[in-house]
C-alpha positions as CSV (number, residue, x, y, z in Angstrom):
1,M,199.4,220.4,223.9
2,E,202.0,223.1,223.2
3,T,205.6,222.2,223.6
4,R,208.9,224.1,223.5
5,D,209.5,223.2,219.9
6,G,205.9,223.3,218.8
7,S,205.7,219.5,218.1
8,E,203.2,217.1,219.5
9,P,204.1,215.3,222.7
10,F,204.4,211.5,222.4
11,R,205.0,211.8,218.7
12,R,208.4,210.6,217.3
13,T,210.0,213.4,215.5
14,S,211.4,211.3,212.6
15,S,209.3,211.2,209.5
16,A,211.1,208.1,208.1
17,D,209.3,204.9,207.3
18,A,208.6,202.4,210.0
19,G,211.1,199.6,210.5
20,S,210.4,196.0,209.6
21,P,208.5,194.0,212.1
22,A,210.2,191.1,213.8
23,S,210.5,187.9,211.8
24,E,207.6,185.6,212.2
25,S,210.1,182.7,212.2
26,E,211.5,183.9,215.5
27,P,210.0,182.3,218.7
28,R,207.1,184.1,220.3
29,A,207.3,183.7,224.0
30,T,204.3,182.8,226.2
31,T,204.1,184.1,229.7
32,S,202.8,183.2,233.1
33,S,199.2,182.3,233.7
34,P,196.7,185.2,234.0
35,G,196.6,184.8,237.7
36,E,200.3,185.5,238.1
37,V,202.0,188.8,238.3
38,L,203.5,188.9,234.9
39,A,200.9,188.0,232.3
40,L,200.4,189.0,228.7
41,S,197.2,188.6,226.7
42,W,197.0,188.8,222.8
43,P,195.5,190.5,220.9
44,V,193.4,193.6,220.9
45,P,190.7,193.2,218.3
46,P,191.4,195.3,215.2
47,G,189.2,198.2,214.3
48,N,188.4,199.5,217.8
49,A,188.2,203.2,217.7
50,K,190.3,203.8,220.7
51,V,193.2,201.7,219.4
52,K,195.9,203.8,217.7
53,R,198.0,202.2,214.9
54,A,201.3,203.1,213.4
55,R,201.7,203.4,209.7
56,D,202.8,199.7,209.5
57,G,199.6,198.6,211.2
58,R,201.1,197.8,214.6
59,I,198.9,198.5,217.5
60,L,199.9,201.4,219.8
61,G,198.8,201.5,223.4
62,S,199.2,197.9,223.1
63,S,197.3,194.7,223.5
64,V,199.7,193.7,226.2
65,R,198.8,193.4,229.8
66,L,202.2,194.6,231.0
67,S,202.1,194.3,234.7
68,T,205.4,196.1,235.3
69,V,205.2,195.7,239.1
70,A,208.8,196.3,240.4
71,L,210.6,193.9,242.6
72,I,209.5,194.9,246.0
73,V,205.9,195.2,244.9
74,L,206.1,191.6,243.7
75,V,207.0,190.7,247.3
76,L,204.4,192.8,249.1
77,A,201.6,192.7,246.6
78,A,201.9,189.2,245.4
79,G,198.5,188.3,246.6
80,C,197.0,190.8,244.2
81,G,198.3,188.9,241.2
82,G,199.3,192.0,239.5
83,S,195.7,192.9,238.7
84,G,194.4,196.2,239.5
85,G,190.9,194.8,239.9
86,R,191.9,192.9,242.9
87,H,193.5,195.6,245.0
88,T,192.4,199.2,245.2
89,T,193.1,202.2,247.4
90,T,189.6,202.8,248.4
91,S,190.6,203.5,252.0
92,A,193.1,206.2,250.8
93,P,192.2,209.8,250.0
94,A,192.0,210.7,246.3
95,T,195.1,212.8,246.7
96,G,198.0,213.1,249.1
97,P,199.0,216.4,250.7
98,R,200.0,219.0,248.2
99,D,202.7,221.6,248.3
100,R,201.7,225.2,248.0
101,W,201.9,224.9,244.2
102,G,199.6,221.9,244.0
103,T,202.2,219.0,243.6
104,V,201.9,215.8,245.6
105,W,205.3,214.5,246.5
106,L,206.1,210.9,247.2
107,C,209.7,211.9,248.0
108,R,211.0,215.3,248.7
109,P,213.7,216.6,251.0
110,G,212.2,217.6,254.3
111,E,209.1,215.4,254.0
112,A,208.2,213.8,257.4
113,S,207.5,210.4,255.7
114,N,210.0,209.9,252.9
115,P,210.4,206.4,251.4
116,C,213.4,207.6,249.5
117,L,215.3,208.0,252.8
118,S,215.5,204.6,254.4
119,D,217.8,202.2,256.1
120,L,220.4,201.2,253.5
121,T,222.3,198.6,255.6
122,T,223.3,195.8,253.2
123,T,224.5,192.2,253.4
124,V,227.0,191.8,250.6
125,V,227.3,188.2,249.3
126,D,230.4,187.4,247.2
127,R,230.7,184.8,244.5
128,G,231.9,182.2,247.0
129,G,229.0,182.8,249.3
130,A,231.0,184.7,252.0
131,T,229.1,187.7,253.5
132,H,229.8,191.0,255.1
133,V,227.7,193.9,256.2
134,E,228.0,197.4,254.7
135,R,226.4,200.3,256.6
136,L,225.4,202.8,254.0
137,S,223.5,206.1,254.6
138,P,222.1,209.0,252.7
139,A,224.5,211.9,252.0
140,A,224.3,214.8,254.3
141,K,224.7,217.4,251.5
142,P,224.4,215.6,248.1
143,P,225.7,217.8,245.3
144,V,222.9,217.2,242.7
145,D,219.2,216.3,242.5
146,C,217.5,213.2,241.2
147,F,214.0,213.5,239.7
148,Y,212.3,210.0,239.7
149,V,209.3,208.8,237.9
150,Y,208.1,205.3,239.0
151,P,206.9,202.4,236.8
152,T,203.3,201.1,236.5
153,V,202.2,200.1,240.0
154,S,198.8,201.6,240.5
155,G,196.1,199.1,241.5
156,E,193.2,201.5,241.0
157,T,190.2,200.5,238.8
158,T,190.3,203.6,236.7
159,V,192.4,204.3,233.5
160,N,194.4,207.0,235.3
161,A,195.6,206.8,238.8
162,N,194.6,209.4,241.4
163,R,197.4,211.0,243.5
164,A,196.9,209.1,246.7
165,I,200.1,207.8,248.3
166,D,199.7,204.1,249.1
167,F,202.0,201.2,250.1
168,R,202.8,200.3,246.5
169,L,204.2,203.8,245.8
170,Q,206.1,203.8,249.0
171,E,207.7,200.4,248.4
172,I,208.6,201.0,244.8
173,A,210.4,204.2,245.8
174,T,212.3,202.4,248.5
175,A,213.2,199.5,246.2
176,Q,214.3,201.5,243.1
177,V,215.5,204.9,244.2
178,S,216.2,205.1,247.9
179,R,219.9,204.0,247.4
180,F,220.4,207.1,245.2
181,S,220.0,209.2,248.3
182,Q,223.7,208.5,248.8
183,V,224.5,210.7,245.8
184,C,221.5,213.1,245.3
185,R,218.5,214.7,246.8
186,V,215.5,212.7,245.5
187,Y,212.3,214.3,244.2
188,A,209.5,212.0,243.1
189,P,206.1,213.3,242.3
190,V,202.9,211.3,242.5
191,Y,201.5,211.3,239.0
192,R,198.3,210.2,237.3
193,Q,199.8,207.2,235.6
194,I,198.1,204.6,233.3
195,T,197.0,201.9,235.8
196,L,197.5,198.1,235.8
197,T,193.7,197.8,235.3
198,A,193.9,199.9,232.2
199,L,196.6,197.6,230.8
200,D,194.3,194.7,231.5
201,H,191.8,196.4,229.2
202,P,193.9,198.5,226.8
203,R,190.9,199.4,224.6
204,R,189.9,201.8,227.3
205,I,193.2,203.8,227.0
206,T,193.1,206.9,224.8
207,L,195.7,209.5,223.9
208,A,193.9,211.9,226.2
209,D,194.5,209.4,229.1
210,A,198.2,209.3,228.2
211,L,198.3,213.1,228.1
212,I,196.9,213.2,231.7
213,A,199.8,211.0,232.8
214,Y,202.4,213.1,231.0
215,R,201.0,216.5,232.0
216,S,200.9,215.5,235.7
217,V,204.6,214.7,235.5
218,L,205.4,217.9,233.5
219,A,203.5,220.0,236.0
220,A,205.4,218.5,238.9
221,F,208.7,219.0,237.1
222,S,207.8,222.6,236.4
223,D,207.0,223.1,240.1
224,Y,210.3,221.5,241.0
225,L,212.3,223.6,238.6
226,A,210.7,226.8,239.7
227,H,210.6,226.3,243.4
228,Y,213.1,223.7,244.5
229,N,216.0,223.3,242.1
230,D,218.0,226.5,242.6
231,G,220.1,225.8,239.6
232,R,221.4,222.4,240.7
233,G,222.3,219.6,238.3
234,I,219.6,217.1,237.6
235,V,219.7,213.3,237.2
236,F,216.5,211.9,235.7
237,I,215.5,208.3,236.8
238,G,212.6,206.4,235.3
239,H,211.6,202.8,234.7
240,S,209.0,201.4,232.2
241,Q,206.1,203.8,232.1
242,G,208.2,206.3,234.1
243,A,211.0,206.0,231.5
244,A,208.6,206.5,228.6
245,I,207.3,209.7,230.2
246,L,210.7,211.0,230.9
247,I,211.8,210.3,227.3
248,R,209.0,212.6,226.1
249,L,209.8,215.2,228.7
250,L,213.5,215.3,227.8
251,E,212.7,215.4,224.1
252,Q,210.2,218.3,224.5
253,E,211.8,220.3,227.3
254,F,215.6,219.7,227.1
255,D,216.8,218.3,223.8
256,R,216.5,221.6,221.9
257,A,217.1,223.9,224.9
258,P,220.8,224.4,225.4
259,A,220.3,226.2,228.7
260,R,218.3,223.4,230.1
261,R,220.8,220.8,228.8
262,R,223.5,222.5,230.8
263,Q,221.7,221.3,234.0
264,L,221.4,217.7,232.8
265,V,223.8,215.5,234.7
266,S,222.4,212.3,233.2
267,A,219.2,210.4,232.5
268,L,218.6,206.8,233.5
269,L,215.8,205.6,231.2
270,L,215.4,201.9,231.9
271,G,213.0,199.6,230.2
272,G,211.3,202.4,228.3
273,N,212.5,201.6,224.7
274,A,214.6,204.7,224.2
275,T,216.0,204.9,220.7
276,V,219.2,206.0,219.0
277,A,220.5,206.0,215.5
278,K,222.6,202.9,214.6
279,G,226.3,203.5,215.0
280,R,225.8,206.9,216.6
281,T,225.2,208.3,220.1
282,V,222.4,210.6,219.0
283,G,219.4,210.3,216.7
284,G,216.2,208.4,217.4
285,D,214.6,210.1,220.4
286,F,217.2,212.8,221.0
287,A,219.1,215.0,218.5
288,H,221.4,216.6,221.1
289,I,221.3,214.3,224.2
290,P,223.7,211.4,223.5
291,A,224.0,207.9,224.9
292,C,226.6,207.8,227.6
293,T,230.0,206.4,226.6
294,S,232.1,206.9,229.7
295,R,231.8,207.3,233.5
296,S,232.8,210.9,233.4
297,E,230.5,212.0,230.6
298,T,227.6,214.2,231.6
299,G,224.4,215.4,229.8
300,C,223.9,211.9,228.5
301,V,221.5,208.9,228.7
302,V,221.8,205.4,230.2
303,A,219.1,203.2,228.8
304,Y,218.7,199.4,228.5
305,S,216.3,196.5,228.8
306,S,217.8,193.5,230.6
307,F,217.4,189.9,229.3
308,T,219.2,186.6,229.8
309,T,218.8,185.8,226.1
310,K,217.7,187.6,222.9
311,P,214.3,189.3,223.3
312,P,211.6,187.2,221.6
313,A,209.7,188.4,218.6
314,N,206.7,189.5,220.6
315,S,208.7,191.2,223.4
316,Q,207.3,194.5,224.5
317,V,210.8,195.9,225.3
318,G,214.2,195.7,223.6
319,R,213.0,195.7,219.9
320,T,212.2,198.6,217.6
321,T,208.9,196.7,217.0
322,S,208.2,196.6,220.8
323,D,205.4,198.6,222.2
324,L,205.1,199.0,226.0
325,G,201.7,198.3,227.4
326,V,201.6,202.1,227.8
327,G,202.6,202.5,224.2
328,L,200.2,205.4,223.7
329,L,202.8,207.4,225.6
330,A,205.2,207.0,222.7
331,P,203.6,206.3,219.3
332,R,206.3,205.3,217.0
333,A,207.2,204.6,213.4
334,P,211.0,204.1,213.8
335,P,213.1,204.4,210.6
336,A,215.3,201.4,209.6
337,N,218.5,203.1,210.9
338,V,217.2,203.4,214.5
339,R,217.8,200.9,217.2
340,I,216.8,200.5,220.9
341,M,219.5,202.2,223.0
342,C,221.7,200.0,225.2
343,V,224.3,201.5,227.6
344,N,225.9,199.1,230.0
345,P,225.6,200.7,233.4
346,A,228.7,198.9,234.7
347,S,230.8,199.9,231.7
348,P,229.4,202.7,229.6
349,A,232.4,202.5,227.3
350,G,231.3,199.0,226.3
351,G,232.4,195.4,226.8
352,T,231.5,192.9,229.5
353,A,231.6,194.0,233.1
354,P,230.5,192.5,236.5
355,L,227.2,193.8,237.9
356,D,226.5,194.8,241.5
357,P,222.8,194.1,241.9
358,A,221.0,195.2,245.1
359,I,217.6,194.1,246.2
360,P,215.4,194.3,249.3
361,S,216.3,191.2,251.3
362,L,212.6,190.2,251.7
363,V,212.7,189.1,248.1
364,L,214.9,186.1,249.1
365,A,212.2,184.7,251.3
366,F,209.5,185.4,248.7
367,T,211.3,183.7,245.8
368,G,212.9,180.9,247.8
369,S,216.0,181.8,245.8
370,S,218.5,181.5,248.6
371,S,219.1,179.7,251.9
372,L,221.0,182.8,253.1
373,S,220.1,184.2,256.5
374,V,219.9,187.9,256.0
375,T,218.8,190.3,258.7
376,T,219.6,193.6,256.9
377,P,217.0,195.5,254.8
378,W,219.2,195.0,251.7
379,V,221.2,192.2,250.1
380,A,223.8,192.7,247.3
381,F,225.4,190.0,245.1
382,H,228.9,191.0,244.0
383,G,230.7,189.1,241.3
384,Q,227.8,186.7,240.5
385,L,226.5,188.4,237.3
386,T,228.0,190.0,234.3
387,A,226.4,192.3,231.6
388,R,227.2,193.4,228.1
389,C,225.1,195.1,225.4
390,E,224.1,192.9,222.6
391,S,222.3,193.6,219.2
392,S,220.8,191.3,216.7
393,G,218.3,192.3,214.0
394,D,215.9,194.8,215.4
395,A,216.7,193.8,219.0
396,S,219.2,195.5,221.4
397,W,219.4,194.5,225.0
398,L,221.6,194.2,228.1
399,Q,222.6,190.6,228.2
400,V,222.9,189.4,231.8
401,T,224.7,186.2,232.6
402,A,225.1,184.4,235.8
403,V,228.6,183.4,236.9
404,G,228.6,180.2,238.8
405,R,225.7,178.9,240.8
406,G,225.3,181.6,243.5
407,A,222.1,183.2,244.8
408,G,222.3,186.0,242.1
409,G,221.9,183.5,239.3
410,S,219.1,181.8,241.2
411,L,217.3,185.1,241.4
412,L,217.5,185.5,237.6
413,R,216.0,182.1,237.0
414,R,213.1,182.7,239.3
415,L,212.2,186.3,238.3
416,Q,212.7,186.3,234.5
417,D,209.7,186.3,232.2
418,P,209.8,184.6,228.8
419,A,208.6,187.7,226.9
420,L,209.7,190.5,229.2
421,G,213.0,189.1,230.3
422,L,214.3,190.7,233.4
423,H,212.0,193.8,233.1
424,V,211.0,193.8,236.7
425,L,214.7,193.7,237.7
426,D,215.9,196.4,235.2
427,V,216.7,198.8,238.1
428,N,217.8,196.4,240.8
429,I,219.9,194.2,238.5
430,A,222.5,197.0,238.4
431,L,221.3,199.3,241.2
432,D,224.7,199.8,242.9
433,D,226.4,200.2,239.5
434,L,223.9,203.0,238.7
435,V,224.4,204.7,242.0
436,A,228.2,204.5,241.5
437,L,227.8,205.9,238.0
438,V,225.7,208.8,239.1
439,R,228.3,209.6,241.8
440,D,231.0,209.8,239.1
441,Q,228.8,211.8,236.8
442,A,227.9,214.2,239.5
443,A,231.6,214.8,240.4
444,A,232.4,215.4,236.7
445,Y,229.4,217.7,236.3
446,L,230.6,219.8,239.3
447,R,234.2,220.0,238.0
448,R,232.9,221.5,234.7
449,R,230.7,224.1,236.2
């Protein structure tokens, strides 16, 4: 595939030697049973022709069954056990309605059914358990656009998803990105992602399959840029597989294109293993797009993987040796001076800061994590969690810590995974912080135009 700079997509631009693998003396976490939503299986047998390997022998397109079903999908699709083989979209058409240029939009301004525009009324719970209701709503004329690529949610039985719009797509958009409608117009294409079923059988996944996923997002972005953008600033938002795809898109389409970079408000690349040179804000994935270091900085990246403790040696996120279950999207051989990027969404300048998580309130009943009586669509826990970026060895992560014994801490205990940490909560754990950060960045972007 031809790119703006002539390099291959999904290929790290650094030619340095691979970093050292995690120490075998570190604990290797086990995960939930195969019937549960988050389950990992090791390993892929070596020598399979469809398995790509880095120069250090690590498997790419990994052996992991990484069922990155986001929070609301855990609620509404729990009976599926996270396995694509148990839930399909056979009653849905193979593709949703296309625009005149061939793109299927999950979210787009003017769409009659738009899950990115929903009731945002929120019950806010403070550290002491007191509650009050905030009545939030989408902005009438948001100043910038958000381009969102969702994580792995497809339950289809093929390697690549079709472009039908089903309840999983609608609910993940509501859970992860609808609150951004307060600060931006949200565009979210339906793309041909690698499915949960494929991650259950990773030997089926080839580089060609990964290119199908990437090219479907690139085509939708090209459509958006040509026909909907009108020169507006852009915020990219992606989680897990969505973040991995956006890393490649930004690397290939923006990083070495100054005119394009002038339109970049920021990029929120969560749980996708974005990299940066140690001690610097650039290097790694991007030569010219830095990690954010302040709330007023624009044209920069916010990236992290959230954990309550150091990522274990076999973690698929948070380490330079990590390889997402969709690792063929980003073959890597990181040099020793590269680390996983971590920017604290509540305090880009660094240090410890309180988080403002927001989750669909149905999660409380599903997890049994609170005795609160909540009648609003959303619940937020203020002052109950803190976060700071930590680094140790080849691991870099957003360290999330509960303050006291409130419902926020209970949620962490119930939804964390031994190997993946808080991966399914990467967005929601700091959702209102991210929205507030984008609001500040959008204002700074407009002042500088």
